C-alpha positions, 0 to 999 in steps of 0.5 A: 499499499505505501508504495501506491502513489496513487493511494488516498490517505483514507486507504493507506490509514485503513490498511495500518493494522494495530499489532499490539500495544507495549512499552516504550520501544527504540527498535525492533526485529522480525525473524522468518518465523514470525517473531517480532522482537521489541527493544524495552527500554525501561526493563533493559530487555528484549521483549518477543511477540510470538505469531500467536500473540503472546508477549514475553520478556526473553533477555533481561541485563542491565547492560542493555541500557536503552537497547535499539538496533537488531540484526541476525546473524547467519546462525540465527543468533540475534544482535542488539545495540545498547546505546545508553541514550538515557546517560546523555546530556539531554536526560541529565541535566546538561551532562553526560553521565556516560562511564563505559562504551556502548555495547553491542550483545548477542543472543539465541533466541 
């Protein structure tokens, strides 16, 4: 629908489907099995929505501060960045509170 330059706003709007209601998220990934992985910012976590609609946290780690971008490796492992945006000056009265570099983490769903 988004590629149809002749579609009206109403047609595009009616084609949008709400999938779920969730927490603040900054990144997501869908695997070949239809699982949707969401960065779970408030919980330093990765949450999965399965094709049947179940939602569950599958990774929780304090190092996943502001989990962000996902990618999937050829072996099915999923990689996610921890951006630490919450430590940037905008959230800390103009001063950076970063004490460590950002990281990329890997997990097998």
